[in-house]
N, C-alpha and C positions, 0 to 999 in steps of 0.2 A: 823753094816751093812757091807757087803762085798764090795770090790773095784768095782765089776761089778754093784752092786745095786746103789752105789753112782754115778757112771758114768751115769746110766740110768736116775736117778733123775735130774741130771744137764741138760741132753738133753731134758727132758720133760719140764723143766722150761724155757729153751731157746726157745723151740718150741711154748710154750704158749705166751711168750712175743712177738715173731715174728708174730704170728697169730693175736694177739690183735692189733698190729700196723697196720697190713694189713686191718683189719676190719674198724678201725677208718679212715684210708686213703680212703677206698672205700666209706664210709659214707659222707665224706666231698665232694667228687667229684659228688655224686648224689644229694645232697641237694641244690645246687645253680646253676644259669645260669648267667654268667658274660658277659655284653655288653660293649665294649670299649666306652669311652666318645665321640670320634669322630663320631662313628656310631649313637649314641644317638642324637647328635646334628643334624646330617643330617636327621634323622627320624622326629624329632620335626619340623625342618624347612619345610620339605615336607608336613607335616600335616597342618601347618599354611598356606603354599602357596595354597594348595587345598581348604582350607576354604575361603581364599580371592577370589579365582576364582569363587567359588560357589556364594558368595555374589554379586560379580560383575555381574555374569550371571543373577541373580535374579533381580537386579536393571535394567539391560538392557531389560529384558523381560517385566518388569512393565512399563518402558518408552515406549516401542514399542506398548504395549497394549493400553496405554492412547492415543498415537498418532493415532492409528487406530480408536479408538472410536471418536476422534475429527473429523477425516476426514469423517467418516460415518455420523456424525451429521451435516456436512456442515460448520463447524467452521474453520476459518482461523486464526491461532495464529500468531500474529506479534511479532517480537523480542521486548524485553523490552528496548526500545531505545528512545532517544529524537530527533531523526532525522525525520523531517516532510516528507522527501521524501518517506519513507515507506508508509505513509498514502496516499500520492498523487498517488503513483504507484498502490496501492490497488484500489482506486477510478477509476483511469484511466483504469485499467484492466476490471473493472465491466462495464464501459461505452463502451469500445471497443467491448465487447462481449454481450452487451445488456442484462445484467443480471438484472432481475426484482426482487425487494424486497430485495436486498442485504443490509447488515447492515455494516456501517463503524465501526470498532472496537472503543470501548469507549476510548482507550488510545489516539486516534487521536483528541478528543474534545479539550483538553487543548493545544495540539500542533497546532491545526488550529487557535485557538485564539491567541496564542503566535506568530504565523506566521504573523498575522495582526499587533499586537501590536509592534512587533520588527521592523516593516517597511520593512520586506522582500518582501511582495507583491508589494509594491511601487517600490522597486529596480528591481524586475522581470519585471514589466511593463516598466520601463525605458530601460532595456536591449532589450526588444522587440521593443521599439520605435526606437532605433538605427538600428536594423536590418531592420525595415520597411523603415526608411529613406534612408538607404544605397541602397535599391532596387529602390525606386522611384527617387533617385537622378540621376540614369542612365537610367531610363525608362520614356518615355514621351507619352502622349496620342496622338492618330492620329488626323490629321486635320479634318477628317470627323465627329468627335464627337461620334463615335460608340464604342470606348473603354471605359469600365466602371469598377468601383470598387464596389464590394458588401461588405457592412458592416453589421454584425449581431448586432442588438441593444438590444437583450434580455439580461436582467441581469444588465442593467445600471441604471434602476429606476423601481419602482413598476409599473407593467403593467396596473393596474386598481385601482380604489379607495378602493375596498375591500382589496386588498393586502396591500395598504398603511396603512389602518386602522389596519390590522393584525400586521404589523411591529411596528406601534405606540403603540399598546397594549402591546407588549413584549419589549418595548424599553429599559427596565432595565435588560433584559436578556442578558447574555454575548454572546450567539450564535446569537441572533437577532442583537445586536450591531455590531458583526463581519460582518454580512451580509450587514448591512447598510453602514458600513465603506468601505467594498469591492465595493458596488455599487457606492458610491461616488467617490472612486479612479478610478474605471473603467470608469465612466461617464466623468470625467475630462480628462482621457487619450484619450478616443475615440473622445471627442470634439476637443482636440488639433490636433489629427491625422486628423480628418475630415476637419478642417479649413486649415491645411497644404496641404491636397490633393486638396481641392477646389482652393487654391491659385496656385497650379500647373496645373490647368486647367482640372482636372479629374472629369468627371460626376460620381455621387455617387448614388447608389441604396441602400436603407436601407431595411433590412430584419427583420421580426418579426414572431414568431410562434403563436402569439396571434390571435384570430379570428377577422375578419373584423369588427365585432360589436363594438370592442374597438378601432377602428381607430381614432375617435375624441379625445378620452382620450390620446392615444399614441401621436398624433400630439401635443396636449397641453403640454405633458411632454417634447417633443422634443424642442418646442419653448421656454418653460420655462428654459430648460437647455442651450439654446444658439444655437441650430441647426437651420440653415436657408438654403434655396435654394437647397434642395436635388432634384435629378432628379425624383425619384419615391420611394414610400413606399409600399412594398409588404407584405401582411399579409395573414394568413391562411383563406381560404374560410370557411364560417360558416357551410357548409354541409360536410366538410372534417372531417375524423376521427382524433381526436387529438392524438391518440396513434400511428398514422402512419405519424409522422413528416417527416421522410426521404422522403416519397412519395411526400409530399407537397413541400419540398425543391427542389426535382428533377423537379416537375411540374413548379415551379417558374423559375428555371434555363432554362427549355425548353421554357417558355414563353419569357424570356429575349432574348434568342438566336433566337427565331422565329421572333422577331421584328428586327433582324439584328444587335443586339448589341454583342460585344465581351467582355466577362468577363475576365479581365486581372488579377484580384486578388480578393481573398476572405479573409476577416478578421473576425475571430470569436473565441469564447471561448467554443463553443459547438461541440462535436464530429460529430454530424450528418451533420453539414454544410461541414465538410471536405470530406464527401463521394461523393460530387458532382464534385469533381475536375476532370478536363480534362487536356490533354496535352496543355501546354502554360498558364495555370492558376497558379499563384503563391499563395500558401496558407500560411497564417500567423495565427498560433494558439496562442491565447492570454492565459496567465496563469490565472487560476481561483481557488480561495480558495475553500475548501470543507466545509465551514461553512454551506452552504445551504443544504448539505446532512443531517446534523443533524436536521435542521429545518423540512425537509421532513420526517425523521424518527419520529420526535415528533408528527407531525400532521397526520401521516399515521394511 
């Protein structure tokens, strides 16, 4: 082979090697997509965060939907608590707004019974006793005998024999026992208060929402409990609508004032009695357990 041919062969061999290297290099560049580790970490974290947000949003929407359904059904959900005040506020709200047919949440049943068994009702009555005594220690009846104190006696004993037999029938029931204990404590409290006011020279008018047909039974209960010498016992007229108790109480107040008496104080555990307040009348609202609300729900 000539020198020129040998030189051409070497150039062709070198070109072939160079071309092969370039092809392999291009192949490697096109066959992969490399992502730095930091960028991959950020991407995975972002996907996880989005997933958590979606789950949280789903839970929130589900909770809101359940809440709306409860409100539309008229259900009031109380917190899962051992605080009796939640139940008392619920009952008080219903009475203030004259809500008919409302149901005390079942969680309040045991709380109401425990409220009595733990002696809290008795302590609440004692606190009210101090407040009443503080007022009457600085207040005196007028010499003309026209200043009177109105005491609501409903709820301190069974208003008629039928009610008494009903309580006796369920005497082993926890709610009925709760009601009986509350009545006994309230009766003793009102009797002590009654006697102290009488000793202070205050004329006392007793108020009951029971119809006048039960007057003899009510008087017998009063005498048996130790009440004596009241100025008057006012009861609902037999022809009055029992569902219009506020009207009856207003009427009784008007009758008292028309006779020239001045009502200086009203002592009651019923909301309707508080609505008759005028300027100058001191209102004392006695605590009342909600046991009877469950009795009403059971017999309704």
